[in-house]
C-alpha positions as CSV (number, residue, x, y, z in Angstrom):
1,M,-26.8,111.5,-40.6
2,S,-25.2,115.1,-41.2
3,Q,-23.3,116.0,-44.7
4,M,-21.0,118.9,-45.1
5,E,-18.9,119.8,-48.3
6,S,-15.6,120.0,-47.9
7,T,-13.9,122.4,-50.8
8,G,-10.4,122.8,-49.0
9,R,-8.0,120.5,-49.6
10,N,-9.8,117.1,-50.1
11,G,-10.9,118.8,-53.5
12,G,-14.7,118.9,-53.6
13,V,-15.2,115.3,-51.3
14,K,-18.1,115.4,-49.5
15,T,-18.0,114.5,-45.8
16,L,-20.4,112.4,-44.2
17,A,-20.7,111.9,-40.2
18,I,-23.3,108.4,-39.4
19,R,-23.9,106.8,-36.5
20,L,-23.2,103.5,-35.5
21,E,-23.8,101.2,-32.7
22,P,-20.5,100.1,-30.7
23,E,-21.1,96.7,-31.7
24,L,-21.3,97.3,-35.4
25,H,-18.5,100.0,-35.3
26,A,-15.8,97.2,-33.6
27,Q,-16.6,94.8,-36.0
28,L,-15.8,97.9,-38.7
29,S,-12.7,98.2,-37.3
30,L,-11.6,95.2,-36.8
31,V,-12.3,94.5,-40.9
32,A,-10.4,97.7,-41.3
33,Q,-7.6,96.4,-39.3
34,L,-7.3,92.5,-40.9
35,R,-7.4,93.8,-44.2
36,S,-5.0,96.9,-43.3
37,S,-7.3,99.2,-44.6
38,T,-9.2,102.1,-43.2
39,I,-12.7,102.3,-41.5
40,T,-13.1,105.1,-44.3
41,D,-12.0,103.0,-47.0
42,E,-14.0,100.0,-46.0
43,I,-17.5,102.0,-45.8
44,R,-16.6,103.9,-49.1
45,A,-16.0,100.3,-50.9
46,A,-19.4,99.0,-48.8
47,I,-21.2,102.1,-50.6
48,E,-20.0,101.4,-53.9
49,S,-21.0,98.1,-54.1
50,H,-23.9,98.7,-52.7
51,I,-24.5,101.0,-55.6
52,A,-23.3,99.0,-58.2
53,A,-25.9,96.0,-57.2
54,V,-28.8,99.0,-57.0
55,K,-27.9,99.7,-60.6
56,T,-29.4,96.3,-61.6
57,A,-32.1,96.9,-59.9
58,P,-35.3,96.8,-62.4
59,E,-38.0,98.3,-59.9
60,L,-35.7,101.3,-59.0
61,A,-34.6,102.1,-63.1
62,G,-38.8,102.3,-63.2
63,K,-38.7,105.1,-60.0
64,A,-36.2,106.7,-61.9
65,D,-37.8,107.3,-65.0
66,D,-40.7,108.4,-63.0
67,V,-38.1,111.3,-61.4
68,L,-36.6,112.2,-64.9
69,A,-40.5,112.5,-66.0
70,E,-41.2,114.5,-62.9
71,I,-37.6,117.2,-64.0
72,E,-39.1,117.7,-67.1
73,R,-42.4,119.0,-66.1
74,D,-40.9,120.9,-63.6
75,A,-38.4,122.5,-66.2
76,A,-41.1,122.8,-68.6
77,A,-43.6,124.8,-65.9
78,R,-40.3,127.1,-64.9
79,R,-39.8,127.5,-69.0
80,E,-43.3,128.7,-68.9
81,A,-43.1,130.9,-65.8
82,I,-40.1,132.8,-67.0
83,A,-42.0,132.9,-70.6
84,T,-45.1,134.3,-69.4
85,L,-42.6,136.9,-66.5
86,F,-40.8,138.1,-69.5
87,G,-43.9,138.7,-71.8
88,S,-42.7,136.9,-74.9
89,G,-43.7,133.2,-76.5
90,E,-40.9,132.0,-75.4
91,A,-37.8,132.0,-72.5
92,P,-35.3,134.7,-73.3
93,V,-32.4,132.9,-74.8
94,E,-29.9,134.3,-72.2
95,L,-30.2,136.2,-69.0
96,D,-27.8,138.7,-67.8
97,Q,-25.6,136.7,-65.9
98,S,-23.5,139.1,-63.8
99,P,-23.6,138.7,-59.8
100,K,-25.7,141.1,-58.2
101,T,-25.7,142.8,-54.7
102,R,-28.6,144.1,-52.6
103,T,-28.2,147.9,-52.3
104,R,-30.1,149.2,-48.4
105,R,-33.2,150.1,-50.5
106,G,-34.0,146.5,-51.8
107,G,-33.0,147.2,-55.2
108,A,-30.0,145.1,-57.1
109,S,-26.8,146.6,-58.5
110,A,-24.1,145.1,-60.3
111,D,-20.7,144.5,-58.5
């Protein structure tokens, strides 16, 4: 499955390309036709239904808690690395957010 981000006329909608066996595609096309819908709308409805069902699965809630804990550990390690890099007891409150470009000698310069 490939994924491309579209920022043009679709306003930030993600585009996915999926591979379907011919028989499954034919069935999906028929369902869309019978419902006066499109294949895209049918796929979107199926995905929304699947996600709604997954939200109620308790085993995934536990896994989500594990992922959140890992994110927190990673964030703490990064905060510590920043504090160590800048030689202070805590991370700087705000860093210069101006865009930088690389010069030919490898240094950074503001735009």
